[in-house]
PDB file of N, CA, C and O in Angstrom:
ATOM      1  N   MET A   1      97.228-157.029  18.384  1.00  0.00           N
ATOM      2  CA  MET A   1      98.625-156.742  18.222  1.00  0.00           C
ATOM      3  C   MET A   1      98.824-156.146  16.842  1.00  0.00           C
ATOM      4  O   MET A   1      98.179-156.576  15.886  1.00  0.00           O
ATOM      5  N   SER A   2      99.693-155.176  16.725  1.00  0.00           N
ATOM      6  CA  SER A   2      99.919-154.521  15.448  1.00  0.00           C
ATOM      7  C   SER A   2     100.979-155.259  14.642  1.00  0.00           C
ATOM      8  O   SER A   2     101.790-156.001  15.196  1.00  0.00           O
ATOM      9  N   PHE A   3     100.965-155.052  13.353  1.00  0.00           N
ATOM     10  CA  PHE A   3     101.899-155.695  12.436  1.00  0.00           C
ATOM     11  C   PHE A   3     103.301-155.141  12.645  1.00  0.00           C
ATOM     12  O   PHE A   3     103.519-153.941  12.479  1.00  0.00           O
ATOM     13  N   LEU A   4     104.236-155.978  13.000  1.00  0.00           N
ATOM     14  CA  LEU A   4     105.639-155.613  13.233  1.00  0.00           C
ATOM     15  C   LEU A   4     105.817-154.536  14.297  1.00  0.00           C
ATOM     16  O   LEU A   4     106.834-153.842  14.328  1.00  0.00           O
ATOM     17  N   GLY A   5     104.821-154.404  15.166  1.00  0.00           N
ATOM     18  CA  GLY A   5     104.945-153.454  16.268  1.00  0.00           C
ATOM     19  C   GLY A   5     104.660-152.018  15.888  1.00  0.00           C
ATOM     20  O   GLY A   5     104.858-151.120  16.707  1.00  0.00           O
ATOM     21  N   PHE A   6     104.193-151.766  14.654  1.00  0.00           N
ATOM     22  CA  PHE A   6     103.892-150.397  14.222  1.00  0.00           C
ATOM     23  C   PHE A   6     102.392-150.140  14.305  1.00  0.00           C
ATOM     24  O   PHE A   6     101.583-151.059  14.176  1.00  0.00           O
ATOM     25  N   GLY A   7     102.038-148.893  14.519  1.00  0.00           N
ATOM     26  CA  GLY A   7     100.634-148.519  14.533  1.00  0.00           C
ATOM     27  C   GLY A   7      99.967-148.804  15.870  1.00  0.00           C
ATOM     28  O   GLY A   7     100.611-149.172  16.852  1.00  0.00           O
ATOM     29  N   LYS A   8      98.645-148.619  15.868  1.00  0.00           N
ATOM     30  CA  LYS A   8      97.875-148.851  17.087  1.00  0.00           C
ATOM     31  C   LYS A   8      97.639-150.338  17.279  1.00  0.00           C
ATOM     32  O   LYS A   8      97.427-151.063  16.307  1.00  0.00           O
ATOM     33  N   PRO A   9      97.674-150.800  18.525  1.00  0.00           N
ATOM     34  CA  PRO A   9      97.346-152.207  18.769  1.00  0.00           C
ATOM     35  C   PRO A   9      95.863-152.443  18.496  1.00  0.00           C
ATOM     36  O   PRO A   9      95.030-151.566  18.722  1.00  0.00           O
ATOM     37  N   GLN A  10      95.550-153.631  18.013  1.00  0.00           N
ATOM     38  CA  GLN A  10      94.169-153.985  17.713  1.00  0.00           C
ATOM     39  C   GLN A  10      93.408-154.244  19.015  1.00  0.00           C
ATOM     40  O   GLN A  10      93.955-154.828  19.950  1.00  0.00           O
ATOM     41  N   PRO A  11      92.138-153.805  19.073  1.00  0.00           N
ATOM     42  CA  PRO A  11      91.354-154.061  20.284  1.00  0.00           C
ATOM     43  C   PRO A  11      91.091-155.552  20.466  1.00  0.00           C
ATOM     44  O   PRO A  11      90.963-156.300  19.497  1.00  0.00           O
ATOM     45  N   THR A  12      91.015-155.961  21.717  1.00  0.00           N
ATOM     46  CA  THR A  12      90.727-157.360  22.016  1.00  0.00           C
ATOM     47  C   THR A  12      89.240-157.633  21.806  1.00  0.00           C
ATOM     48  O   THR A  12      88.451-156.707  21.620  1.00  0.00           O
ATOM     49  N   SER A  13      88.872-158.887  21.836  1.00  0.00           N
ATOM     50  CA  SER A  13      87.467-159.268  21.686  1.00  0.00           C
ATOM     51  C   SER A  13      86.623-158.676  22.806  1.00  0.00           C
ATOM     52  O   SER A  13      85.488-158.256  22.580  1.00  0.00           O
ATOM     53  N   GLU A  14      87.179-158.645  24.014  1.00  0.00           N
ATOM     54  CA  GLU A  14      86.448-158.067  25.150  1.00  0.00           C
ATOM     55  C   GLU A  14      86.218-156.583  24.936  1.00  0.00           C
ATOM     56  O   GLU A  14      85.142-156.073  25.249  1.00  0.00           O
ATOM     57  N   GLU A  15      87.219-155.878  24.405  1.00  0.00           N
ATOM     58  CA  GLU A  15      87.073-154.445  24.158  1.00  0.00           C
ATOM     59  C   GLU A  15      86.044-154.194  23.063  1.00  0.00           C
ATOM     60  O   GLU A  15      85.253-153.255  23.157  1.00  0.00           O
ATOM     61  N   LYS A  16      86.049-155.025  22.029  1.00  0.00           N
ATOM     62  CA  LYS A  16      85.066-154.897  20.958  1.00  0.00           C
ATOM     63  C   LYS A  16      83.663-155.134  21.495  1.00  0.00           C
ATOM     64  O   LYS A  16      82.737-154.382  21.187  1.00  0.00           O
ATOM     65  N   LEU A  17      83.508-156.179  22.297  1.00  0.00           N
ATOM     66  CA  LEU A  17      82.210-156.501  22.878  1.00  0.00           C
ATOM     67  C   LEU A  17      81.729-155.369  23.786  1.00  0.00           C
ATOM     68  O   LEU A  17      80.554-155.004  23.762  1.00  0.00           O
ATOM     69  N   SER A  18      82.624-154.829  24.570  1.00  0.00           N
ATOM     70  CA  SER A  18      82.280-153.724  25.458  1.00  0.00           C
ATOM     71  C   SER A  18      81.829-152.505  24.657  1.00  0.00           C
ATOM     72  O   SER A  18      80.862-151.842  25.031  1.00  0.00           O
ATOM     73  N   ALA A  19      82.520-152.209  23.564  1.00  0.00           N
ATOM     74  CA  ALA A  19      82.150-151.071  22.722  1.00  0.00           C
ATOM     75  C   ALA A  19      80.778-151.287  22.089  1.00  0.00           C
ATOM     76  O   ALA A  19      79.981-150.353  22.003  1.00  0.00           O
ATOM     77  N   ILE A  20      80.501-152.504  21.648  1.00  0.00           N
ATOM     78  CA  ILE A  20      79.199-152.819  21.049  1.00  0.00           C
ATOM     79  C   ILE A  20      78.091-152.683  22.089  1.00  0.00           C
ATOM     80  O   ILE A  20      77.032-152.123  21.805  1.00  0.00           O
ATOM     81  N   GLU A  21      78.336-153.198  23.295  1.00  0.00           N
ATOM     82  CA  GLU A  21      77.334-153.096  24.360  1.00  0.00           C
ATOM     83  C   GLU A  21      77.053-151.640  24.707  1.00  0.00           C
ATOM     84  O   GLU A  21      75.902-151.268  24.935  1.00  0.00           O
ATOM     85  N   ALA A  22      78.095-150.814  24.747  1.00  0.00           N
ATOM     86  CA  ALA A  22      77.912-149.389  25.048  1.00  0.00           C
ATOM     87  C   ALA A  22      77.098-148.715  23.944  1.00  0.00           C
ATOM     88  O   ALA A  22      76.244-147.874  24.224  1.00  0.00           O
ATOM     89  N   GLU A  23      77.361-149.081  22.699  1.00  0.00           N
ATOM     90  CA  GLU A  23      76.622-148.488  21.587  1.00  0.00           C
ATOM     91  C   GLU A  23      75.155-148.903  21.610  1.00  0.00           C
ATOM     92  O   GLU A  23      74.272-148.086  21.348  1.00  0.00           O
ATOM     93  N   VAL A  24      74.894-150.167  21.923  1.00  0.00           N
ATOM     94  CA  VAL A  24      73.508-150.636  22.020  1.00  0.00           C
ATOM     95  C   VAL A  24      72.782-149.901  23.143  1.00  0.00           C
ATOM     96  O   VAL A  24      71.621-149.521  22.994  1.00  0.00           O
ATOM     97  N   LYS A  25      73.465-149.704  24.260  1.00  0.00           N
ATOM     98  CA  LYS A  25      72.863-148.989  25.387  1.00  0.00           C
ATOM     99  C   LYS A  25      72.539-147.546  24.998  1.00  0.00           C
ATOM    100  O   LYS A  25      71.466-147.043  25.332  1.00  0.00           O
ATOM    101  N   LEU A  26      73.450-146.883  24.302  1.00  0.00           N
ATOM    102  CA  LEU A  26      73.205-145.508  23.863  1.00  0.00           C
ATOM    103  C   LEU A  26      72.044-145.434  22.878  1.00  0.00           C
ATOM    104  O   LEU A  26      71.228-144.515  22.946  1.00  0.00           O
ATOM    105  N   MET A  27      71.969-146.395  21.964  1.00  0.00           N
ATOM    106  CA  MET A  27      70.867-146.409  21.009  1.00  0.00           C
ATOM    107  C   MET A  27      69.527-146.637  21.712  1.00  0.00           C
ATOM    108  O   MET A  27      68.522-146.031  21.340  1.00  0.00           O
ATOM    109  N   ALA A  28      69.510-147.494  22.711  1.00  0.00           N
ATOM    110  CA  ALA A  28      68.279-147.742  23.465  1.00  0.00           C
ATOM    111  C   ALA A  28      67.855-146.487  24.232  1.00  0.00           C
ATOM    112  O   ALA A  28      66.668-146.165  24.296  1.00  0.00           O
ATOM    113  N   GLN A  29      68.820-145.788  24.808  1.00  0.00           N
ATOM    114  CA  GLN A  29      68.518-144.544  25.515  1.00  0.00           C
ATOM    115  C   GLN A  29      67.983-143.485  24.555  1.00  0.00           C
ATOM    116  O   GLN A  29      67.033-142.771  24.877  1.00  0.00           O
ATOM    117  N   MET A  30      68.603-143.386  23.364  1.00  0.00           N
ATOM    118  CA  MET A  30      68.142-142.416  22.380  1.00  0.00           C
ATOM    119  C   MET A  30      66.722-142.749  21.931  1.00  0.00           C
ATOM    120  O   MET A  30      65.891-141.851  21.798  1.00  0.00           O
ATOM    121  N   HIS A  31      66.435-144.028  21.697  1.00  0.00           N
ATOM    122  CA  HIS A  31      65.086-144.440  21.308  1.00  0.00           C
ATOM    123  C   HIS A  31      64.082-144.086  22.399  1.00  0.00           C
ATOM    124  O   HIS A  31      62.978-143.628  22.104  1.00  0.00           O
ATOM    125  N   ASP A  32      64.459-144.295  23.649  1.00  0.00           N
ATOM    126  CA  ASP A  32      63.570-143.985  24.771  1.00  0.00           C
ATOM    127  C   ASP A  32      63.283-142.482  24.827  1.00  0.00           C
ATOM    128  O   ASP A  32      62.136-142.075  25.010  1.00  0.00           O
ATOM    129  N   ARG A  33      64.325-141.658  24.670  1.00  0.00           N
ATOM    130  CA  ARG A  33      64.126-140.206  24.689  1.00  0.00           C
ATOM    131  C   ARG A  33      63.250-139.760  23.521  1.00  0.00           C
ATOM    132  O   ARG A  33      62.359-138.929  23.698  1.00  0.00           O
ATOM    133  N   LEU A  34      63.495-140.302  22.337  1.00  0.00           N
ATOM    134  CA  LEU A  34      62.701-139.957  21.161  1.00  0.00           C
ATOM    135  C   LEU A  34      61.242-140.331  21.376  1.00  0.00           C
ATOM    136  O   LEU A  34      60.347-139.529  21.109  1.00  0.00           O
ATOM    137  N   THR A  35      61.001-141.535  21.855  1.00  0.00           N
ATOM    138  CA  THR A  35      59.635-142.010  22.066  1.00  0.00           C
ATOM    139  C   THR A  35      58.898-141.120  23.063  1.00  0.00           C
ATOM    140  O   THR A  35      57.764-140.710  22.813  1.00  0.00           O
ATOM    141  N   LYS A  36      59.536-140.822  24.186  1.00  0.00           N
ATOM    142  CA  LYS A  36      58.881-139.992  25.204  1.00  0.00           C
ATOM    143  C   LYS A  36      58.620-138.578  24.698  1.00  0.00           C
ATOM    144  O   LYS A  36      57.524-138.045  24.872  1.00  0.00           O
ATOM    145  N   ALA A  37      59.628-137.969  24.072  1.00  0.00           N
ATOM    146  CA  ALA A  37      59.491-136.582  23.619  1.00  0.00           C
ATOM    147  C   ALA A  37      58.431-136.450  22.536  1.00  0.00           C
ATOM    148  O   ALA A  37      57.582-135.560  22.603  1.00  0.00           O
ATOM    149  N   CYS A  38      58.472-137.324  21.544  1.00  0.00           N
ATOM    150  CA  CYS A  38      57.531-137.216  20.428  1.00  0.00           C
ATOM    151  C   CYS A  38      56.118-137.632  20.834  1.00  0.00           C
ATOM    152  O   CYS A  38      55.148-137.026  20.378  1.00  0.00           O
ATOM    153  N   ALA A  39      55.986-138.640  21.669  1.00  0.00           N
ATOM    154  CA  ALA A  39      54.651-139.041  22.124  1.00  0.00           C
ATOM    155  C   ALA A  39      54.018-137.940  22.961  1.00  0.00           C
ATOM    156  O   ALA A  39      52.825-137.666  22.835  1.00  0.00           O
ATOM    157  N   LYS A  40      54.813-137.310  23.814  1.00  0.00           N
ATOM    158  CA  LYS A  40      54.306-136.220  24.652  1.00  0.00           C
ATOM    159  C   LYS A  40      53.839-135.050  23.789  1.00  0.00           C
ATOM    160  O   LYS A  40      52.837-134.403  24.093  1.00  0.00           O
ATOM    161  N   LYS A  41      54.575-134.787  22.712  1.00  0.00           N
ATOM    162  CA  LYS A  41      54.254-133.664  21.842  1.00  0.00           C
ATOM    163  C   LYS A  41      53.085-133.965  20.906  1.00  0.00           C
ATOM    164  O   LYS A  41      52.261-133.087  20.649  1.00  0.00           O
ATOM    165  N   CYS A  42      53.002-135.187  20.397  1.00  0.00           N
ATOM    166  CA  CYS A  42      52.094-135.477  19.284  1.00  0.00           C
ATOM    167  C   CYS A  42      50.848-136.291  19.628  1.00  0.00           C
ATOM    168  O   CYS A  42      49.864-136.238  18.890  1.00  0.00           O
ATOM    169  N   VAL A  43      50.866-137.030  20.712  1.00  0.00           N
ATOM    170  CA  VAL A  43      49.745-137.915  21.021  1.00  0.00           C
ATOM    171  C   VAL A  43      49.066-137.425  22.300  1.00  0.00           C
ATOM    172  O   VAL A  43      49.701-137.351  23.353  1.00  0.00           O
ATOM    173  N   PRO A  44      47.782-137.090  22.210  1.00  0.00           N
ATOM    174  CA  PRO A  44      47.086-136.607  23.415  1.00  0.00           C
ATOM    175  C   PRO A  44      46.937-137.717  24.456  1.00  0.00           C
ATOM    176  O   PRO A  44      46.931-138.901  24.120  1.00  0.00           O
ATOM    177  N   ASN A  45      46.819-137.324  25.696  1.00  0.00           N
ATOM    178  CA  ASN A  45      46.707-138.292  26.795  1.00  0.00           C
ATOM    179  C   ASN A  45      45.362-139.016  26.803  1.00  0.00           C
ATOM    180  O   ASN A  45      45.270-140.146  27.285  1.00  0.00           O
ATOM    181  N   ASP A  46      44.323-138.376  26.276  1.00  0.00           N
ATOM    182  CA  ASP A  46      43.006-139.017  26.242  1.00  0.00           C
ATOM    183  C   ASP A  46      42.822-139.699  24.881  1.00  0.00           C
ATOM    184  O   ASP A  46      42.531-139.049  23.877  1.00  0.00           O
ATOM    185  N   TYR A  47      42.994-140.996  24.875  1.00  0.00           N
ATOM    186  CA  TYR A  47      42.910-141.760  23.632  1.00  0.00           C
ATOM    187  C   TYR A  47      41.455-141.870  23.209  1.00  0.00           C
ATOM    188  O   TYR A  47      40.617-142.388  23.948  1.00  0.00           O
ATOM    189  N   ARG A  48      41.165-141.376  22.006  1.00  0.00           N
ATOM    190  CA  ARG A  48      39.798-141.435  21.486  1.00  0.00           C
ATOM    191  C   ARG A  48      39.651-142.532  20.439  1.00  0.00           C
ATOM    192  O   ARG A  48      38.548-143.020  20.189  1.00  0.00           O
ATOM    193  N   GLU A  49      40.766-142.914  19.831  1.00  0.00           N
ATOM    194  CA  GLU A  49      40.747-143.908  18.763  1.00  0.00           C
ATOM    195  C   GLU A  49      41.830-144.949  19.035  1.00  0.00           C
ATOM    196  O   GLU A  49      42.834-144.636  19.675  1.00  0.00           O
ATOM    197  N   PRO A  50      41.644-146.172  18.563  1.00  0.00           N
ATOM    198  CA  PRO A  50      42.663-147.206  18.801  1.00  0.00           C
ATOM    199  C   PRO A  50      43.933-146.991  17.964  1.00  0.00           C
ATOM    200  O   PRO A  50      45.012-147.447  18.343  1.00  0.00           O
ATOM    201  N   ASP A  51      43.803-146.293  16.825  1.00  0.00           N
ATOM    202  CA  ASP A  51      44.951-146.048  15.953  1.00  0.00           C
ATOM    203  C   ASP A  51      45.279-144.563  15.924  1.00  0.00           C
ATOM    204  O   ASP A  51      44.454-143.721  16.278  1.00  0.00           O
ATOM    205  N   LEU A  52      46.499-144.256  15.495  1.00  0.00           N
ATOM    206  CA  LEU A  52      46.874-142.859  15.327  1.00  0.00           C
ATOM    207  C   LEU A  52      46.100-142.258  14.166  1.00  0.00           C
ATOM    208  O   LEU A  52      45.871-142.911  13.148  1.00  0.00           O
ATOM    209  N   ASN A  53      45.699-140.998  14.336  1.00  0.00           N
ATOM    210  CA  ASN A  53      45.061-140.333  13.206  1.00  0.00           C
ATOM    211  C   ASN A  53      46.140-139.716  12.316  1.00  0.00           C
ATOM    212  O   ASN A  53      47.324-139.756  12.651  1.00  0.00           O
ATOM    213  N   LYS A  54      45.730-139.150  11.191  1.00  0.00           N
ATOM    214  CA  LYS A  54      46.690-138.620  10.216  1.00  0.00           C
ATOM    215  C   LYS A  54      47.563-137.526  10.828  1.00  0.00           C
ATOM    216  O   LYS A  54      48.773-137.511  10.603  1.00  0.00           O
ATOM    217  N   GLY A  55      46.978-136.623  11.587  1.00  0.00           N
ATOM    218  CA  GLY A  55      47.733-135.524  12.196  1.00  0.00           C
ATOM    219  C   GLY A  55      48.774-136.024  13.183  1.00  0.00           C
ATOM    220  O   GLY A  55      49.903-135.534  13.208  1.00  0.00           O
ATOM    221  N   GLU A  56      48.393-136.999  13.992  1.00  0.00           N
ATOM    222  CA  GLU A  56      49.343-137.573  14.952  1.00  0.00           C
ATOM    223  C   GLU A  56      50.486-138.282  14.235  1.00  0.00           C
ATOM    224  O   GLU A  56      51.643-138.161  14.636  1.00  0.00           O
ATOM    225  N   SER A  57      50.167-139.014  13.184  1.00  0.00           N
ATOM    226  CA  SER A  57      51.191-139.733  12.422  1.00  0.00           C
ATOM    227  C   SER A  57      52.186-138.771  11.785  1.00  0.00           C
ATOM    228  O   SER A  57      53.395-138.995  11.836  1.00  0.00           O
ATOM    229  N   VAL A  58      51.674-137.703  11.186  1.00  0.00           N
ATOM    230  CA  VAL A  58      52.549-136.711  10.548  1.00  0.00           C
ATOM    231  C   VAL A  58      53.414-136.029  11.605  1.00  0.00           C
ATOM    232  O   VAL A  58      54.607-135.815  11.391  1.00  0.00           O
ATOM    233  N   CYS A  59      52.816-135.689  12.740  1.00  0.00           N
ATOM    234  CA  CYS A  59      53.559-135.052  13.825  1.00  0.00           C
ATOM    235  C   CYS A  59      54.680-135.955  14.321  1.00  0.00           C
ATOM    236  O   CYS A  59      55.809-135.498  14.500  1.00  0.00           O
ATOM    237  N   LEU A  60      54.381-137.227  14.544  1.00  0.00           N
ATOM    238  CA  LEU A  60      55.399-138.170  15.015  1.00  0.00           C
ATOM    239  C   LEU A  60      56.528-138.330  13.993  1.00  0.00           C
ATOM    240  O   LEU A  60      57.701-138.403  14.361  1.00  0.00           O
ATOM    241  N   ASP A  61      56.165-138.384  12.708  1.00  0.00           N
ATOM    242  CA  ASP A  61      57.163-138.525  11.657  1.00  0.00           C
ATOM    243  C   ASP A  61      58.095-137.313  11.637  1.00  0.00           C
ATOM    244  O   ASP A  61      59.314-137.471  11.567  1.00  0.00           O
ATOM    245  N   ARG A  62      57.541-136.124  11.695  1.00  0.00           N
ATOM    246  CA  ARG A  62      58.349-134.907  11.682  1.00  0.00           C
ATOM    247  C   ARG A  62      59.190-134.788  12.953  1.00  0.00           C
ATOM    248  O   ARG A  62      60.351-134.382  12.904  1.00  0.00           O
ATOM    249  N   CYS A  63      58.599-135.140  14.076  1.00  0.00           N
ATOM    250  CA  CYS A  63      59.321-135.073  15.347  1.00  0.00           C
ATOM    251  C   CYS A  63      60.529-136.004  15.330  1.00  0.00           C
ATOM    252  O   CYS A  63      61.621-135.614  15.743  1.00  0.00           O
ATOM    253  N   ALA A  64      60.337-137.225  14.857  1.00  0.00           N
ATOM    254  CA  ALA A  64      61.444-138.182  14.796  1.00  0.00           C
ATOM    255  C   ALA A  64      62.526-137.699  13.834  1.00  0.00           C
ATOM    256  O   ALA A  64      63.716-137.835  14.120  1.00  0.00           O
ATOM    257  N   ALA A  65      62.120-137.137  12.697  1.00  0.00           N
ATOM    258  CA  ALA A  65      63.099-136.630  11.726  1.00  0.00           C
ATOM    259  C   ALA A  65      63.919-135.491  12.328  1.00  0.00           C
ATOM    260  O   ALA A  65      65.137-135.447  12.155  1.00  0.00           O
ATOM    261  N   LYS A  66      63.265-134.578  13.028  1.00  0.00           N
ATOM    262  CA  LYS A  66      63.980-133.471  13.670  1.00  0.00           C
ATOM    263  C   LYS A  66      64.900-133.981  14.782  1.00  0.00           C
ATOM    264  O   LYS A  66      66.020-133.495  14.943  1.00  0.00           O
ATOM    265  N   PHE A  67      64.423-134.952  15.535  1.00  0.00           N
ATOM    266  CA  PHE A  67      65.221-135.525  16.615  1.00  0.00           C
ATOM    267  C   PHE A  67      66.519-136.111  16.066  1.00  0.00           C
ATOM    268  O   PHE A  67      67.595-135.854  16.605  1.00  0.00           O
ATOM    269  N   PHE A  68      66.419-136.898  14.994  1.00  0.00           N
ATOM    270  CA  PHE A  68      67.607-137.514  14.400  1.00  0.00           C
ATOM    271  C   PHE A  68      68.511-136.473  13.753  1.00  0.00           C
ATOM    272  O   PHE A  68      69.734-136.597  13.806  1.00  0.00           O
ATOM    273  N   ASP A  69      67.918-135.444  13.141  1.00  0.00           N
ATOM    274  CA  ASP A  69      68.715-134.382  12.532  1.00  0.00           C
ATOM    275  C   ASP A  69      69.546-133.667  13.593  1.00  0.00           C
ATOM    276  O   ASP A  69      70.740-133.437  13.397  1.00  0.00           O
ATOM    277  N   VAL A  70      68.930-133.321  14.696  1.00  0.00           N
ATOM    278  CA  VAL A  70      69.656-132.656  15.779  1.00  0.00           C
ATOM    279  C   VAL A  70      70.712-133.591  16.363  1.00  0.00           C
ATOM    280  O   VAL A  70      71.826-133.159  16.660  1.00  0.00           O
ATOM    281  N   HIS A  71      70.368-134.867  16.531  1.00  0.00           N
ATOM    282  CA  HIS A  71      71.317-135.831  17.066  1.00  0.00           C
ATOM    283  C   HIS A  71      72.561-135.914  16.182  1.00  0.00           C
ATOM    284  O   HIS A  71      73.683-135.928  16.687  1.00  0.00           O
ATOM    285  N   MET A  72      72.364-135.968  14.873  1.00  0.00           N
ATOM    286  CA  MET A  72      73.497-136.056  13.947  1.00  0.00           C
ATOM    287  C   MET A  72      74.348-134.789  13.991  1.00  0.00           C
ATOM    288  O   MET A  72      75.576-134.872  13.974  1.00  0.00           O
ATOM    289  N   LYS A  73      73.713-133.616  14.046  1.00  0.00           N
ATOM    290  CA  LYS A  73      74.465-132.359  14.094  1.00  0.00           C
ATOM    291  C   LYS A  73      75.281-132.252  15.376  1.00  0.00           C
ATOM    292  O   LYS A  73      76.437-131.831  15.343  1.00  0.00           O
ATOM    293  N   VAL A  74      74.692-132.627  16.494  1.00  0.00           N
ATOM    294  CA  VAL A  74      75.409-132.591  17.769  1.00  0.00           C
ATOM    295  C   VAL A  74      76.572-133.584  17.753  1.00  0.00           C
ATOM    296  O   VAL A  74      77.664-133.272  18.227  1.00  0.00           O
ATOM    297  N   SER A  75      76.337-134.771  17.211  1.00  0.00           N
ATOM    298  CA  SER A  75      77.403-135.779  17.121  1.00  0.00           C
ATOM    299  C   SER A  75      78.570-135.269  16.282  1.00  0.00           C
ATOM    300  O   SER A  75      79.730-135.449  16.651  1.00  0.00           O
ATOM    301  N   GLU A  76      78.261-134.631  15.149  1.00  0.00           N
ATOM    302  CA  GLU A  76      79.316-134.083  14.295  1.00  0.00           C
ATOM    303  C   GLU A  76      80.114-133.011  15.021  1.00  0.00           C
ATOM    304  O   GLU A  76      81.341-132.981  14.932  1.00  0.00           O
ATOM    305  N   LEU A  77      79.420-132.125  15.743  1.00  0.00           N
ATOM    306  CA  LEU A  77      80.114-131.075  16.488  1.00  0.00           C
ATOM    307  C   LEU A  77      81.013-131.663  17.571  1.00  0.00           C
ATOM    308  O   LEU A  77      82.140-131.207  17.763  1.00  0.00           O
ATOM    309  N   LEU A  78      80.516-132.669  18.274  1.00  0.00           N
ATOM    310  CA  LEU A  78      81.328-133.302  19.314  1.00  0.00           C
ATOM    311  C   LEU A  78      82.557-133.983  18.723  1.00  0.00           C
ATOM    312  O   LEU A  78      83.640-133.923  19.306  1.00  0.00           O
ATOM    313  N   GLN A  79      82.400-134.627  17.575  1.00  0.00           N
ATOM    314  CA  GLN A  79      83.538-135.272  16.925  1.00  0.00           C
ATOM    315  C   GLN A  79      84.565-134.240  16.482  1.00  0.00           C
ATOM    316  O   GLN A  79      85.768-134.474  16.595  1.00  0.00           O
ATOM    317  N   GLN A  80      84.096-133.089  15.975  1.00  0.00           N
ATOM    318  CA  GLN A  80      85.017-132.028  15.582  1.00  0.00           C
ATOM    319  C   GLN A  80      85.783-131.502  16.790  1.00  0.00           C
ATOM    320  O   GLN A  80      86.989-131.270  16.712  1.00  0.00           O
ATOM    321  N   GLN A  81      85.087-131.317  17.901  1.00  0.00           N
ATOM    322  CA  GLN A  81      85.737-130.827  19.114  1.00  0.00           C
ATOM    323  C   GLN A  81      86.743-131.828  19.640  1.00  0.00           C
ATOM    324  O   GLN A  81      87.828-131.444  20.079  1.00  0.00           O
ATOM    325  N   GLN A  82      86.400-133.111  19.603  1.00  0.00           N
ATOM    326  CA  GLN A  82      87.329-134.142  20.071  1.00  0.00           C
ATOM    327  C   GLN A  82      88.558-134.184  19.181  1.00  0.00           C
ATOM    328  O   GLN A  82      89.675-134.329  19.678  1.00  0.00           O
ATOM    329  N   GLY A  83      88.373-134.060  17.884  1.00  0.00           N
ATOM    330  CA  GLY A  83      89.493-134.079  16.950  1.00  0.00           C
ATOM    331  C   GLY A  83      90.401-132.889  17.128  1.00  0.00           C
ATOM    332  O   GLY A  83      91.620-133.015  17.013  1.00  0.00           O
ATOM    333  N   GLY A  84      89.827-131.736  17.405  1.00  0.00           N
ATOM    334  CA  GLY A  84      90.624-130.522  17.560  1.00  0.00           C
ATOM    335  C   GLY A  84      91.346-130.440  18.877  1.00  0.00           C
ATOM    336  O   GLY A  84      92.431-129.863  18.942  1.00  0.00           O
ATOM    337  N   SER A  85      90.784-130.994  19.929  1.00  0.00           N
ATOM    338  CA  SER A  85      91.423-130.892  21.251  1.00  0.00           C
ATOM    339  C   SER A  85      92.280-132.081  21.587  1.00  0.00           C
ATOM    340  O   SER A  85      93.078-132.031  22.523  1.00  0.00           O
ATOM    341  N   GLY A  86      92.125-133.163  20.828  1.00  0.00           N
ATOM    342  CA  GLY A  86      92.987-134.324  21.041  1.00  0.00           C
ATOM    343  C   GLY A  86      92.623-135.183  22.228  1.00  0.00           C
ATOM    344  O   GLY A  86      93.469-135.923  22.729  1.00  0.00           O
ATOM    345  N   PHE A  87      91.372-135.109  22.700  1.00  0.00           N
ATOM    346  CA  PHE A  87      90.961-136.006  23.775  1.00  0.00           C
ATOM    347  C   PHE A  87      89.887-136.938  23.291  1.00  0.00           C
ATOM    348  O   PHE A  87      89.231-136.688  22.280  1.00  0.00           O
ATOM    349  N   ASN A  88      89.713-138.019  24.026  1.00  0.00           N
ATOM    350  CA  ASN A  88      88.748-139.037  23.641  1.00  0.00           C
ATOM    351  C   ASN A  88      87.879-139.330  24.851  1.00  0.00           C
ATOM    352  O   ASN A  88      88.379-139.425  25.972  1.00  0.00           O
ATOM    353  N   LEU A  89      86.581-139.474  24.627  1.00  0.00           N
ATOM    354  CA  LEU A  89      85.653-139.725  25.744  1.00  0.00           C
ATOM    355  C   LEU A  89      85.479-141.209  26.012  1.00  0.00           C
ATOM    356  O   LEU A  89      84.371-141.651  26.318  1.00  0.00           O
ATOM    357  N   GLY A  90      86.518-141.965  25.908  1.00  0.00           N
ATOM    358  CA  GLY A  90      86.458-143.382  26.254  1.00  0.00           C
ATOM    359  C   GLY A  90      85.970-144.261  25.138  1.00  0.00           C
ATOM    360  O   GLY A  90      85.680-145.432  25.384  1.00  0.00           O
ATOM    361  N   GLY A  91      85.862-143.763  23.909  1.00  0.00           N
ATOM    362  CA  GLY A  91      85.343-144.570  22.816  1.00  0.00           C
ATOM    363  C   GLY A  91      86.354-145.202  21.988  1.00  0.00           C
ATOM    364  O   GLY A  91      86.019-145.907  21.036  1.00  0.00           O
TER     365      GLY A  91
END
């Protein structure tokens, strides 16, 4: 409930919990996509060693950095579009 009836009403505990659960689900999906994409690109299917070698480690590090960089840029663009058009995607 808002103070003296002004402003936006505060979200309920259920709404907060739902938003947190949705965010956790999105983060898990992003982690899954990152893991699959970078492993496919950087780690060969025929394992010759029990540990990652230097080249694989560097490749995975760069792949993850690029993945997060693109994710942040896309998120910023989507937020700009939402702000300019005045719609909200349920968040």
